[in-house]
N, C-alpha and C positions, 0 to 999 in steps of 0.2 A: 368311421368317416372315410370317404374316398375322394380322389381327385383325378382329373385327366392329366397325363404327363407325356410330353413329347421328347423322347430321348434324342432324336435327330430327325431331319425331314422324313416324313412318311412313316415314322415309327411311333404311332400314338397308342397309348395304353391307359387303362384305368387301374389305379393302384391305391392301396391303403395309404391315406395321408398321415403325415407326422402330426402330432398334437399341435394345435395352434399356439402361438406365443402368448404370454401374459399380456394383458391390456395395459397400455400406457394411458395417461389421463385423457387424451383426446381420441383414443381408439374406440372402435366399435367391433363387436363380434357379430358377423352377419351370416345367416343361413340362406343358402341359395333357393330361390323359387324358380327362376328361369335364367337361362343364358342365351344371348343372341350371338349367332355366328355371322361374322362380318367377312367381306372379301379379303381383308388383311389376315384374318385367321387362316383362311385357306392358303394364302401365300406363305404364311409361316409354316404351315403343314407341308407345303410342297417344296419349301426351301428357296423361294424366289425373292425373299427380302434380304438383301446382302448384309444388313446390319443386325438381323435377328440373332439372338444368342441362344445356344442350346447347351445342355438340356433345359427345358423350361415347362412351366405349367401355362397352357394357353388361356385366352379369354380376356376380353376387356369390356364386354357389354353384359351386365348382370342386373337382375332385379332380385332383391332379397329382403329379409326381415331382420331387424336388429334383435339379437338375443340377449346381448349384454353390452353395456356402454361404460366407458371411462367417466370419471367425475366431471370432466370438462367437455364431454361430447354433447352436442345439442340434440342428438337423436336418442330418444328414450326407447327402451325395449318395447317391441311390438310395432315400431315404425317401419313401414316399407320404404326401401331406398333403392336408388339406382346409382351406378358408379360412373365416375369420370373415366375416360379411356387412358388418361395419362396423369402422372404426378406433375407437380410444378413447384418451383422453389419459393415463390412469393416475394422475391427480392430483386430479381433482374429487371432491366428496363421495361421489358414487355409485361411482366407480372405487375409492375407498379402502374402500368397503363390499363390494367384489367384484361390484358391479352394473354391469359394463362395458357391458352392452347398453343401458343408459339413460344413458351418459356425457353430460354437459352439452355436450361438444364433439365428439361422434362425427361421423364422416363416412361416408356410405353408398356402398360400391362400386357403380358403375353407376348411381348416382342423383345424388349431389352431387359425386362425384369419379369419375375414370375407373375402369371396372370391370375384370373379370378374363378376359373372353372373348378371349384371344389365344393363339397357339401357345406363347409363352413370356412370363412376366412376372417382374419383380423386385419383391419384397415384403418388408416387415419381418417377420422370423420370429415376432414377437409375435402376428401375426394368422394363424398357421398352427398346425394340430393334426396330429400324426402319426397315421397309420392303422394299427391292429393288422394283423399279417401274415395272420391268419385271416379278415379281412373282405374279401370279393371286391369288385372295383371297382363292380359294378352295385349293390351295397348301400351301399358306402362313400359314393357320391355323394348318397345320401339322408340322410346324417348331419345336415346343418344343418337341413333341414325337420323331421326327426324330433326333433332337440333342442328345437325350438319346442314340439312337442307334449308332450315330457317336462317341460319347464319349466312349461308351462301346467297340466298335469294334477297336478303336484306341489302347486300352490297350493290345489287343492280337496281334498287329502288323501283321494283315492279309494282304497278298499280292496276286498277280495273281498266281493261281494254288494251293493256300492253300485249303485243303479240310475242309469244314465247314458243320456241321449239325445244322439246326435251328429247335428247338423243340417248337412247338406252332406257329400257323399261324394267330394269332390275329393281332392287330394293330402294336405292337412293332415287332412282328415276320415278318410281311409283309414289314415293313419299313427296317428292317435289311436285308431281302432278296434282296430288291431293291438296297441297298448300296453294298452288297456283289456281286451282279450281275455286278454292275458298276465297282467294283474293279477287277473282273475277277476270283473270287474264284470258286472252284468246290463245288456246293451246293447240299445238300440233305435236304429235308424238312420232318418233322414228325408231325402228328397231328391225334387225334382220329376222327376228322371230315374230311371225305374225300372231301367234297365240298370245305373246306378251303384249303386243299392241292392242289386241282385243280386250284384254283385261284392263289395260290403261284407259281405254275410251269408255269403259263401263261406268266411270265416275260421272260422266255427263255426256249426253248425246251430242252436245255441241263440240266436243273435243274431236279434232281431226287426226287422221293417221296417214303416214306416208312412208313407204318402204324406201330405204336409202338408195336403192338402185333406180328409183323412180323420180328422184330429185331433178328438177330442171333449173328454173331460175328463182325458186322460192327463197325469200329472205325474211328475217324476223328481227324485232327490236332487241330481243335477248335470246341467246341459245344456251341451254343447260346441257353440257356434255357429261353424261352419267354412265356411259358405256365402258370407258377405260380401255378402249381398243385403238390401236394406232390409226386404222382407217377412219374410224368414227371421229377421232379428234381432228384429223387433218381435213375431213369434210366439214366439220363444225365451223371452222374459220370462215368458210364461204357461204354459210347460212345466215351470217350476221349482216344486218343492214349497215350502211355507212353511219357512223356515230353510235352504233349499238354496242352491246356487251356480250362477251362470252364468259360463262361461268364453267370452270373446270372442276367437276366433282369426281370423274372417273380417274383411276390411277393405272399407269402402265410402266413397266421397266423398259419398254421399247423406245428407241430413239424416234422422235416425232419431227417431221419436217415443219419448220416455222416459216410461214409466208410473210416475211418481214415487210416487203413492199406493199402487199395488199393490206396488212394490218395497219401500217403507218398511214398510207394514203386514204384509207377508209376511216381512220380515227376510231378503230375498234378498241374498246377497253376489255382487258382480260382480268 
């Protein structure tokens, strides 16, 4: 059995993995099918996440199959599963409200604790979700990043006919566009990479594209910022209609200028 291992930033290697630990009653032993590489994985590799701990095994997005299960695990051998990106305590005020993603004591796989990129792992079944039989592997591995988009877009209460600008056509941007198209929103996509915009508008010929340099006075009910770049975030504030909403999906370590007067006077929700 092998695993990926990051000794320190930019020193990634594949090595023979230590034997997995014995199963506790709620554990499952999972064999990897696919691993998804997230932008945060790249930042851990590059050393730009200040709270990342090294050395570590990277990875938090996996699709696997249960090989063995503890007696209290709900996942039987042969079940395909995807992983949560974080652990959670189940007892803090946020967990008790069902908001386990912002648990006060969460630990992030592949960032603050060893991740999941190994041939086999043993993991508490609490952090696994079964995959429906009709969902093929190539789509199932996108479940976690797609869930991020679903959760974010729900907050803005987007419905059919809502005008939405998606800034950035990377993975989260594309997944958001797919969901928005399903909802029936009026979509405009923005990206400095015209090839990415072309891919984004292939979902539906009604989707519009706009290069960030060509923005004039266009405004939208909702803006989804998925680029994670300083300039894109700062521009996104001014793409929102008064009374509209800005959804921030992109992540940057750069300091971003916050236009407080504009946001307050325009009653923009973030």
